[in-house]
Biotite code that builds the C-alpha atoms (Angstrom):
import biotite.structure as struc

atoms = struc.array([
    struc.Atom([119.337, 99.153, 174.879], chain_id="A", res_id=1, res_name="MET", atom_name="CA", element="C"),
    struc.Atom([119.166, 103.031, 174.306], chain_id="A", res_id=2, res_name="ALA", atom_name="CA", element="C"),
    struc.Atom([116.199, 104.719, 173.091], chain_id="A", res_id=3, res_name="ALA", atom_name="CA", element="C"),
    struc.Atom([115.921, 108.420, 173.135], chain_id="A", res_id=4, res_name="PRO", atom_name="CA", element="C"),
    struc.Atom([116.244, 109.050, 176.944], chain_id="A", res_id=5, res_name="ASN", atom_name="CA", element="C"),
    struc.Atom([115.474, 105.945, 178.059], chain_id="A", res_id=6, res_name="LYS", atom_name="CA", element="C"),
    struc.Atom([117.253, 102.534, 178.576], chain_id="A", res_id=7, res_name="VAL", atom_name="CA", element="C"),
    struc.Atom([115.589, 99.176, 177.842], chain_id="A", res_id=8, res_name="LEU", atom_name="CA", element="C"),
    struc.Atom([116.961, 96.136, 179.239], chain_id="A", res_id=9, res_name="VAL", atom_name="CA", element="C"),
    struc.Atom([116.136, 92.415, 178.891], chain_id="A", res_id=10, res_name="GLY", atom_name="CA", element="C"),
    struc.Atom([115.024, 90.725, 181.666], chain_id="A", res_id=11, res_name="GLU", atom_name="CA", element="C"),
    struc.Atom([115.846, 86.890, 180.456], chain_id="A", res_id=12, res_name="TYR", atom_name="CA", element="C"),
    struc.Atom([113.891, 84.754, 182.963], chain_id="A", res_id=13, res_name="TRP", atom_name="CA", element="C"),
    struc.Atom([111.162, 87.534, 183.408], chain_id="A", res_id=14, res_name="SER", atom_name="CA", element="C"),
    struc.Atom([110.040, 87.319, 180.206], chain_id="A", res_id=15, res_name="SER", atom_name="CA", element="C"),
    struc.Atom([109.706, 91.267, 180.279], chain_id="A", res_id=16, res_name="SER", atom_name="CA", element="C"),
    struc.Atom([111.564, 94.382, 179.221], chain_id="A", res_id=17, res_name="ILE", atom_name="CA", element="C"),
    struc.Atom([112.486, 97.067, 182.100], chain_id="A", res_id=18, res_name="ALA", atom_name="CA", element="C"),
    struc.Atom([111.929, 100.589, 181.106], chain_id="A", res_id=19, res_name="LEU", atom_name="CA", element="C"),
    struc.Atom([114.749, 102.732, 182.984], chain_id="A", res_id=20, res_name="ILE", atom_name="CA", element="C"),
    struc.Atom([114.863, 106.498, 183.087], chain_id="A", res_id=21, res_name="ASN", atom_name="CA", element="C"),
    struc.Atom([117.515, 107.935, 180.906], chain_id="A", res_id=22, res_name="GLY", atom_name="CA", element="C"),
    struc.Atom([118.316, 111.017, 182.859], chain_id="A", res_id=23, res_name="ASP", atom_name="CA", element="C"),
    struc.Atom([118.366, 108.848, 186.165], chain_id="A", res_id=24, res_name="GLY", atom_name="CA", element="C"),
    struc.Atom([118.275, 105.508, 187.697], chain_id="A", res_id=25, res_name="ALA", atom_name="CA", element="C"),
    struc.Atom([114.797, 104.575, 188.184], chain_id="A", res_id=26, res_name="SER", atom_name="CA", element="C"),
    struc.Atom([112.664, 102.088, 186.487], chain_id="A", res_id=27, res_name="ILE", atom_name="CA", element="C"),
    struc.Atom([109.422, 103.600, 185.049], chain_id="A", res_id=28, res_name="ASN", atom_name="CA", element="C"),
    struc.Atom([107.899, 100.485, 184.151], chain_id="A", res_id=29, res_name="GLY", atom_name="CA", element="C"),
    struc.Atom([108.201, 97.196, 182.642], chain_id="A", res_id=30, res_name="ARG", atom_name="CA", element="C"),
    struc.Atom([106.817, 95.572, 178.906], chain_id="A", res_id=31, res_name="ILE", atom_name="CA", element="C"),
    struc.Atom([105.490, 91.768, 178.806], chain_id="A", res_id=32, res_name="THR", atom_name="CA", element="C"),
    struc.Atom([107.036, 90.035, 176.084], chain_id="A", res_id=33, res_name="VAL", atom_name="CA", element="C"),
    struc.Atom([106.987, 86.318, 175.196], chain_id="A", res_id=34, res_name="PRO", atom_name="CA", element="C"),
    struc.Atom([109.467, 83.813, 175.848], chain_id="A", res_id=35, res_name="GLY", atom_name="CA", element="C"),
    struc.Atom([112.756, 84.789, 176.893], chain_id="A", res_id=36, res_name="THR", atom_name="CA", element="C"),
    struc.Atom([114.052, 88.215, 175.806], chain_id="A", res_id=37, res_name="PRO", atom_name="CA", element="C"),
    struc.Atom([117.768, 87.747, 174.919], chain_id="A", res_id=38, res_name="LYS", atom_name="CA", element="C"),
    struc.Atom([119.213, 90.700, 172.342], chain_id="A", res_id=39, res_name="SER", atom_name="CA", element="C"),
    struc.Atom([117.664, 93.656, 171.535], chain_id="A", res_id=40, res_name="MET", atom_name="CA", element="C"),
    struc.Atom([117.954, 96.464, 168.757], chain_id="A", res_id=41, res_name="ILE", atom_name="CA", element="C"),
    struc.Atom([116.540, 100.083, 168.186], chain_id="A", res_id=42, res_name="TYR", atom_name="CA", element="C"),
    struc.Atom([115.440, 101.254, 165.032], chain_id="A", res_id=43, res_name="VAL", atom_name="CA", element="C"),
    struc.Atom([115.843, 105.178, 165.320], chain_id="A", res_id=44, res_name="PRO", atom_name="CA", element="C"),
    struc.Atom([113.467, 105.673, 161.909], chain_id="A", res_id=45, res_name="SER", atom_name="CA", element="C"),
    struc.Atom([110.368, 104.010, 163.105], chain_id="A", res_id=46, res_name="THR", atom_name="CA", element="C"),
    struc.Atom([111.267, 104.253, 167.003], chain_id="A", res_id=47, res_name="GLN", atom_name="CA", element="C"),
    struc.Atom([110.806, 100.596, 167.531], chain_id="A", res_id=48, res_name="LYS", atom_name="CA", element="C"),
    struc.Atom([112.822, 98.261, 169.527], chain_id="A", res_id=49, res_name="VAL", atom_name="CA", element="C"),
    struc.Atom([112.819, 94.381, 168.146], chain_id="A", res_id=50, res_name="PHE", atom_name="CA", element="C"),
    struc.Atom([113.764, 91.637, 170.666], chain_id="A", res_id=51, res_name="SER", atom_name="CA", element="C"),
    struc.Atom([114.737, 87.992, 169.944], chain_id="A", res_id=52, res_name="THR", atom_name="CA", element="C"),
    struc.Atom([112.807, 85.015, 172.205], chain_id="A", res_id=53, res_name="ASP", atom_name="CA", element="C"),
    struc.Atom([116.074, 82.938, 171.979], chain_id="A", res_id=54, res_name="TYR", atom_name="CA", element="C"),
    struc.Atom([114.162, 79.890, 173.344], chain_id="A", res_id=55, res_name="LEU", atom_name="CA", element="C"),
    struc.Atom([111.637, 80.087, 170.676], chain_id="A", res_id=56, res_name="SER", atom_name="CA", element="C"),
    struc.Atom([111.361, 81.290, 166.988], chain_id="A", res_id=57, res_name="ASN", atom_name="CA", element="C"),
    struc.Atom([109.762, 84.771, 167.296], chain_id="A", res_id=58, res_name="GLU", atom_name="CA", element="C"),
    struc.Atom([111.124, 88.228, 167.533], chain_id="A", res_id=59, res_name="VAL", atom_name="CA", element="C"),
    struc.Atom([108.984, 90.832, 169.393], chain_id="A", res_id=60, res_name="SER", atom_name="CA", element="C"),
    struc.Atom([108.638, 94.350, 168.050], chain_id="A", res_id=61, res_name="ALA", atom_name="CA", element="C"),
    struc.Atom([107.859, 97.219, 170.952], chain_id="A", res_id=62, res_name="LEU", atom_name="CA", element="C"),
    struc.Atom([106.891, 100.728, 170.526], chain_id="A", res_id=63, res_name="ASP", atom_name="CA", element="C"),
    struc.Atom([109.293, 102.941, 171.993], chain_id="A", res_id=64, res_name="ALA", atom_name="CA", element="C"),
    struc.Atom([107.940, 106.438, 171.688], chain_id="A", res_id=65, res_name="ARG", atom_name="CA", element="C"),
    struc.Atom([108.025, 108.257, 175.270], chain_id="A", res_id=66, res_name="ASP", atom_name="CA", element="C"),
    struc.Atom([104.514, 107.513, 176.436], chain_id="A", res_id=67, res_name="GLY", atom_name="CA", element="C"),
    struc.Atom([103.596, 104.810, 173.942], chain_id="A", res_id=68, res_name="HIS", atom_name="CA", element="C"),
    struc.Atom([105.735, 102.227, 174.970], chain_id="A", res_id=69, res_name="GLU", atom_name="CA", element="C"),
    struc.Atom([103.817, 98.698, 174.254], chain_id="A", res_id=70, res_name="ALA", atom_name="CA", element="C"),
    struc.Atom([104.023, 95.212, 172.662], chain_id="A", res_id=71, res_name="HIS", atom_name="CA", element="C"),
    struc.Atom([102.930, 95.687, 169.575], chain_id="A", res_id=72, res_name="LEU", atom_name="CA", element="C"),
    struc.Atom([103.397, 92.586, 167.957], chain_id="A", res_id=73, res_name="VAL", atom_name="CA", element="C"),
    struc.Atom([105.634, 88.845, 167.518], chain_id="A", res_id=74, res_name="ASP", atom_name="CA", element="C"),
    struc.Atom([107.284, 88.142, 164.154], chain_id="A", res_id=75, res_name="VAL", atom_name="CA", element="C"),
    struc.Atom([107.842, 84.586, 163.337], chain_id="A", res_id=76, res_name="ILE", atom_name="CA", element="C"),
    struc.Atom([111.726, 83.785, 162.475], chain_id="A", res_id=77, res_name="VAL", atom_name="CA", element="C"),
    struc.Atom([114.017, 80.969, 162.946], chain_id="A", res_id=78, res_name="GLY", atom_name="CA", element="C"),
    struc.Atom([114.707, 78.862, 165.670], chain_id="A", res_id=79, res_name="SER", atom_name="CA", element="C"),
    struc.Atom([116.696, 80.547, 168.308], chain_id="A", res_id=80, res_name="GLY", atom_name="CA", element="C"),
    struc.Atom([117.027, 84.227, 166.894], chain_id="A", res_id=81, res_name="PRO", atom_name="CA", element="C"),
    struc.Atom([119.997, 85.212, 168.825], chain_id="A", res_id=82, res_name="LEU", atom_name="CA", element="C"),
    struc.Atom([121.420, 88.488, 167.115], chain_id="A", res_id=83, res_name="ALA", atom_name="CA", element="C"),
    struc.Atom([120.284, 91.003, 164.421], chain_id="A", res_id=84, res_name="MET", atom_name="CA", element="C"),
    struc.Atom([121.192, 94.010, 162.500], chain_id="A", res_id=85, res_name="ALA", atom_name="CA", element="C"),
    struc.Atom([119.569, 96.618, 161.118], chain_id="A", res_id=86, res_name="CYS", atom_name="CA", element="C"),
    struc.Atom([120.182, 97.858, 157.079], chain_id="A", res_id=87, res_name="PHE", atom_name="CA", element="C"),
    struc.Atom([118.146, 101.038, 156.292], chain_id="A", res_id=88, res_name="HIS", atom_name="CA", element="C"),
    struc.Atom([118.916, 101.358, 152.321], chain_id="A", res_id=89, res_name="ALA", atom_name="CA", element="C"),
    struc.Atom([115.118, 101.903, 151.274], chain_id="A", res_id=90, res_name="ASP", atom_name="CA", element="C"),
    struc.Atom([113.814, 105.253, 152.461], chain_id="A", res_id=91, res_name="PRO", atom_name="CA", element="C"),
    struc.Atom([110.276, 103.741, 153.177], chain_id="A", res_id=92, res_name="ASP", atom_name="CA", element="C"),
    struc.Atom([111.465, 100.330, 154.536], chain_id="A", res_id=93, res_name="VAL", atom_name="CA", element="C"),
    struc.Atom([114.186, 99.234, 157.607], chain_id="A", res_id=94, res_name="ASP", atom_name="CA", element="C"),
    struc.Atom([115.469, 95.489, 157.098], chain_id="A", res_id=95, res_name="ARG", atom_name="CA", element="C"),
    struc.Atom([116.166, 93.887, 160.448], chain_id="A", res_id=96, res_name="ILE", atom_name="CA", element="C"),
    struc.Atom([118.354, 90.515, 159.936], chain_id="A", res_id=97, res_name="PHE", atom_name="CA", element="C"),
    struc.Atom([118.023, 87.837, 162.908], chain_id="A", res_id=98, res_name="VAL", atom_name="CA", element="C"),
    struc.Atom([120.305, 85.300, 162.576], chain_id="A", res_id=99, res_name="ALA", atom_name="CA", element="C"),
    struc.Atom([119.106, 82.128, 164.217], chain_id="A", res_id=100, res_name="ASN", atom_name="CA", element="C"),
    struc.Atom([121.549, 80.033, 166.130], chain_id="A", res_id=101, res_name="SER", atom_name="CA", element="C"),
    struc.Atom([119.676, 76.234, 165.924], chain_id="A", res_id=102, res_name="PHE", atom_name="CA", element="C"),
    struc.Atom([118.786, 76.112, 162.335], chain_id="A", res_id=103, res_name="ASP", atom_name="CA", element="C"),
    struc.Atom([121.659, 78.123, 161.556], chain_id="A", res_id=104, res_name="SER", atom_name="CA", element="C"),
    struc.Atom([119.417, 80.888, 159.121], chain_id="A", res_id=105, res_name="THR", atom_name="CA", element="C"),
    struc.Atom([119.115, 84.275, 158.877], chain_id="A", res_id=106, res_name="VAL", atom_name="CA", element="C"),
    struc.Atom([115.857, 85.985, 158.681], chain_id="A", res_id=107, res_name="SER", atom_name="CA", element="C"),
    struc.Atom([114.863, 89.085, 157.141], chain_id="A", res_id=108, res_name="VAL", atom_name="CA", element="C"),
    struc.Atom([111.863, 91.391, 159.100], chain_id="A", res_id=109, res_name="VAL", atom_name="CA", element="C"),
    struc.Atom([110.612, 94.476, 157.004], chain_id="A", res_id=110, res_name="ARG", atom_name="CA", element="C"),
    struc.Atom([109.685, 97.342, 159.115], chain_id="A", res_id=111, res_name="ASP", atom_name="CA", element="C"),
    struc.Atom([107.930, 100.573, 157.184], chain_id="A", res_id=112, res_name="PHE", atom_name="CA", element="C"),
    struc.Atom([109.223, 103.782, 157.800], chain_id="A", res_id=113, res_name="VAL", atom_name="CA", element="C"),
    struc.Atom([106.659, 106.591, 158.795], chain_id="A", res_id=114, res_name="GLY", atom_name="CA", element="C"),
    struc.Atom([104.153, 103.526, 160.645], chain_id="A", res_id=115, res_name="ILE", atom_name="CA", element="C"),
    struc.Atom([105.281, 104.201, 164.732], chain_id="A", res_id=116, res_name="ALA", atom_name="CA", element="C"),
    struc.Atom([102.218, 101.592, 165.569], chain_id="A", res_id=117, res_name="GLU", atom_name="CA", element="C"),
    struc.Atom([101.602, 98.944, 162.891], chain_id="A", res_id=118, res_name="PRO", atom_name="CA", element="C"),
    struc.Atom([97.848, 98.549, 161.888], chain_id="A", res_id=119, res_name="LYS", atom_name="CA", element="C"),
    struc.Atom([97.670, 95.181, 161.739], chain_id="A", res_id=120, res_name="SER", atom_name="CA", element="C"),
    struc.Atom([100.578, 92.055, 161.423], chain_id="A", res_id=121, res_name="ASP", atom_name="CA", element="C"),
    struc.Atom([101.088, 92.706, 157.562], chain_id="A", res_id=122, res_name="ARG", atom_name="CA", element="C"),
    struc.Atom([102.757, 95.838, 158.541], chain_id="A", res_id=123, res_name="ASP", atom_name="CA", element="C"),
    struc.Atom([105.564, 93.733, 159.967], chain_id="A", res_id=124, res_name="LEU", atom_name="CA", element="C"),
    struc.Atom([105.839, 91.596, 156.953], chain_id="A", res_id=125, res_name="ALA", atom_name="CA", element="C"),
    struc.Atom([106.146, 87.680, 158.171], chain_id="A", res_id=126, res_name="LEU", atom_name="CA", element="C"),
    struc.Atom([109.342, 85.782, 156.315], chain_id="A", res_id=127, res_name="PRO", atom_name="CA", element="C"),
    struc.Atom([108.467, 82.848, 154.694], chain_id="A", res_id=128, res_name="VAL", atom_name="CA", element="C"),
    struc.Atom([110.070, 79.725, 156.035], chain_id="A", res_id=129, res_name="THR", atom_name="CA", element="C"),
    struc.Atom([109.525, 75.707, 155.717], chain_id="A", res_id=130, res_name="VAL", atom_name="CA", element="C"),
    struc.Atom([110.921, 73.517, 157.906], chain_id="A", res_id=131, res_name="ARG", atom_name="CA", element="C"),
    struc.Atom([110.676, 68.982, 157.416], chain_id="A", res_id=132, res_name="ALA", atom_name="CA", element="C"),
    struc.Atom([110.675, 67.182, 160.422], chain_id="A", res_id=133, res_name="LEU", atom_name="CA", element="C"),
    struc.Atom([112.663, 64.938, 161.154], chain_id="A", res_id=134, res_name="PRO", atom_name="CA", element="C"),
    struc.Atom([115.335, 65.521, 158.833], chain_id="A", res_id=135, res_name="ASN", atom_name="CA", element="C"),
    struc.Atom([116.997, 63.087, 157.910], chain_id="A", res_id=136, res_name="PRO", atom_name="CA", element="C"),
    struc.Atom([113.854, 61.151, 157.604], chain_id="A", res_id=137, res_name="THR", atom_name="CA", element="C"),
    struc.Atom([113.592, 57.201, 156.619], chain_id="A", res_id=138, res_name="SER", atom_name="CA", element="C"),
    struc.Atom([109.487, 57.464, 156.509], chain_id="A", res_id=139, res_name="GLY", atom_name="CA", element="C"),
    struc.Atom([106.920, 60.054, 156.916], chain_id="A", res_id=140, res_name="ARG", atom_name="CA", element="C"),
    struc.Atom([107.691, 63.481, 156.999], chain_id="A", res_id=141, res_name="VAL", atom_name="CA", element="C"),
    struc.Atom([106.079, 66.752, 158.196], chain_id="A", res_id=142, res_name="HIS", atom_name="CA", element="C"),
    struc.Atom([106.608, 70.395, 157.188], chain_id="A", res_id=143, res_name="PHE", atom_name="CA", element="C"),
    struc.Atom([106.009, 73.249, 159.469], chain_id="A", res_id=144, res_name="GLU", atom_name="CA", element="C"),
    struc.Atom([105.329, 76.486, 157.740], chain_id="A", res_id=145, res_name="ALA", atom_name="CA", element="C"),
    struc.Atom([105.716, 79.800, 158.976], chain_id="A", res_id=146, res_name="PHE", atom_name="CA", element="C"),
    struc.Atom([104.294, 83.341, 157.277], chain_id="A", res_id=147, res_name="GLY", atom_name="CA", element="C"),
    struc.Atom([101.846, 81.514, 154.867], chain_id="A", res_id=148, res_name="PHE", atom_name="CA", element="C"),
    struc.Atom([99.503, 79.149, 154.958], chain_id="A", res_id=149, res_name="GLU", atom_name="CA", element="C"),
    struc.Atom([100.248, 76.362, 152.826], chain_id="A", res_id=150, res_name="PRO", atom_name="CA", element="C"),
    struc.Atom([98.122, 75.147, 149.750], chain_id="A", res_id=151, res_name="ALA", atom_name="CA", element="C"),
    struc.Atom([100.310, 73.228, 147.624], chain_id="A", res_id=152, res_name="ARG", atom_name="CA", element="C"),
    struc.Atom([103.444, 70.790, 148.063], chain_id="A", res_id=153, res_name="LEU", atom_name="CA", element="C"),
    struc.Atom([106.090, 69.826, 145.652], chain_id="A", res_id=154, res_name="GLU", atom_name="CA", element="C"),
    struc.Atom([108.767, 67.088, 146.371], chain_id="A", res_id=155, res_name="VAL", atom_name="CA", element="C"),
    struc.Atom([111.392, 67.065, 143.427], chain_id="A", res_id=156, res_name="ARG", atom_name="CA", element="C"),
    struc.Atom([114.307, 64.758, 142.894], chain_id="A", res_id=157, res_name="ASP", atom_name="CA", element="C"),
    struc.Atom([118.101, 65.227, 143.020], chain_id="A", res_id=158, res_name="SER", atom_name="CA", element="C"),
    struc.Atom([117.378, 65.390, 139.134], chain_id="A", res_id=159, res_name="ASP", atom_name="CA", element="C"),
    struc.Atom([114.661, 68.175, 139.389], chain_id="A", res_id=160, res_name="GLY", atom_name="CA", element="C"),
    struc.Atom([111.963, 65.426, 138.259], chain_id="A", res_id=161, res_name="ARG", atom_name="CA", element="C"),
    struc.Atom([108.266, 65.772, 140.447], chain_id="A", res_id=162, res_name="LEU", atom_name="CA", element="C"),
    struc.Atom([107.972, 63.045, 142.355], chain_id="A", res_id=163, res_name="VAL", atom_name="CA", element="C"),
    struc.Atom([105.140, 63.743, 144.592], chain_id="A", res_id=164, res_name="ALA", atom_name="CA", element="C"),
    struc.Atom([102.544, 66.730, 144.905], chain_id="A", res_id=165, res_name="ALA", atom_name="CA", element="C"),
    struc.Atom([99.911, 67.747, 147.379], chain_id="A", res_id=166, res_name="ALA", atom_name="CA", element="C"),
    struc.Atom([97.537, 70.671, 148.275], chain_id="A", res_id=167, res_name="THR", atom_name="CA", element="C"),
    struc.Atom([95.399, 71.681, 150.785], chain_id="A", res_id=168, res_name="GLY", atom_name="CA", element="C"),
    struc.Atom([95.871, 69.981, 154.705], chain_id="A", res_id=169, res_name="PRO", atom_name="CA", element="C"),
    struc.Atom([97.506, 67.212, 152.636], chain_id="A", res_id=170, res_name="GLU", atom_name="CA", element="C"),
    struc.Atom([100.190, 69.441, 151.687], chain_id="A", res_id=171, res_name="ALA", atom_name="CA", element="C"),
    struc.Atom([101.965, 69.531, 155.247], chain_id="A", res_id=172, res_name="LEU", atom_name="CA", element="C"),
    struc.Atom([103.552, 65.819, 154.953], chain_id="A", res_id=173, res_name="SER", atom_name="CA", element="C"),
    struc.Atom([104.752, 63.327, 152.596], chain_id="A", res_id=174, res_name="TRP", atom_name="CA", element="C"),
    struc.Atom([105.780, 59.674, 152.589], chain_id="A", res_id=175, res_name="GLN", atom_name="CA", element="C"),
    struc.Atom([108.596, 58.856, 151.282], chain_id="A", res_id=176, res_name="ALA", atom_name="CA", element="C"),
    struc.Atom([109.829, 55.309, 149.621], chain_id="A", res_id=177, res_name="THR", atom_name="CA", element="C"),
    struc.Atom([112.927, 55.906, 148.198], chain_id="A", res_id=178, res_name="ALA", atom_name="CA", element="C"),
    struc.Atom([116.078, 57.243, 149.725], chain_id="A", res_id=179, res_name="ARG", atom_name="CA", element="C"),
    struc.Atom([118.262, 59.787, 148.644], chain_id="A", res_id=180, res_name="GLY", atom_name="CA", element="C"),
    struc.Atom([118.587, 64.031, 148.750], chain_id="A", res_id=181, res_name="VAL", atom_name="CA", element="C"),
    struc.Atom([114.885, 65.708, 147.934], chain_id="A", res_id=182, res_name="TYR", atom_name="CA", element="C"),
    struc.Atom([113.848, 69.420, 147.205], chain_id="A", res_id=183, res_name="PHE", atom_name="CA", element="C"),
    struc.Atom([110.502, 70.280, 148.694], chain_id="A", res_id=184, res_name="CYS", atom_name="CA", element="C"),
    struc.Atom([108.526, 73.578, 147.995], chain_id="A", res_id=185, res_name="ARG", atom_name="CA", element="C"),
    struc.Atom([105.089, 74.789, 149.979], chain_id="A", res_id=186, res_name="LEU", atom_name="CA", element="C"),
    struc.Atom([103.245, 77.458, 148.592], chain_id="A", res_id=187, res_name="GLY", atom_name="CA", element="C"),
    struc.Atom([100.041, 79.508, 149.259], chain_id="A", res_id=188, res_name="ASP", atom_name="CA", element="C"),
    struc.Atom([100.020, 80.435, 145.645], chain_id="A", res_id=189, res_name="GLY", atom_name="CA", element="C"),
    struc.Atom([101.376, 83.955, 146.256], chain_id="A", res_id=190, res_name="VAL", atom_name="CA", element="C"),
    struc.Atom([104.561, 83.268, 148.108], chain_id="A", res_id=191, res_name="ARG", atom_name="CA", element="C"),
    struc.Atom([106.524, 79.921, 148.733], chain_id="A", res_id=192, res_name="SER", atom_name="CA", element="C"),
    struc.Atom([109.529, 78.277, 150.587], chain_id="A", res_id=193, res_name="ALA", atom_name="CA", element="C"),
    struc.Atom([111.403, 75.692, 150.033], chain_id="A", res_id=194, res_name="GLY", atom_name="CA", element="C"),
    struc.Atom([113.948, 72.924, 151.856], chain_id="A", res_id=195, res_name="CYS", atom_name="CA", element="C"),
    struc.Atom([116.243, 70.236, 151.378], chain_id="A", res_id=196, res_name="LYS", atom_name="CA", element="C"),
    struc.Atom([115.051, 66.586, 152.679], chain_id="A", res_id=197, res_name="LEU", atom_name="CA", element="C"),
    struc.Atom([117.307, 63.501, 153.398], chain_id="A", res_id=198, res_name="ILE", atom_name="CA", element="C"),
    struc.Atom([116.048, 60.101, 152.941], chain_id="A", res_id=199, res_name="VAL", atom_name="CA", element="C"),
    struc.Atom([117.770, 57.340, 154.384], chain_id="A", res_id=200, res_name="ARG", atom_name="CA", element="C"),
])
């Protein structure tokens, strides 16, 4: 992955990004990242490099400015992030689309233009996702929520009827009692995400 006057190379099994001098062939240092860096993308407007952790569910954001090269923050995405593309339609926000190979989803990460280094995790907005495990199920199901603190669970059947609701820690699991297809939604009062559940 090329950045101005440097080349960044993901070292898959060593959990690091090598910084190679673009004017020569010397390695100027390494940035440690979580997991196994698989693919990277450079975003010129924010001078960041995004690196996927293929064997996990995270994308690392790196500061690629000369003299400021560093790991910034990890953003939770779907399972098995494999490839990325950047879309610049808004002058204030770039969007990085992440293809997640293990769960067949695409996550969208917002990267704010003009913020070379994030002040907090909120500067790189976490996509909100929910997964039901196991799915399909024949009994109790556990929900994994990413990007927000779940406060309320709603479970509806295929006709849209509310069949269960829970709040607080109880919202992270549900005991299925009848076969069918259900639509589950978790939310924190501001944001929410949903998933389909099959009960056999």
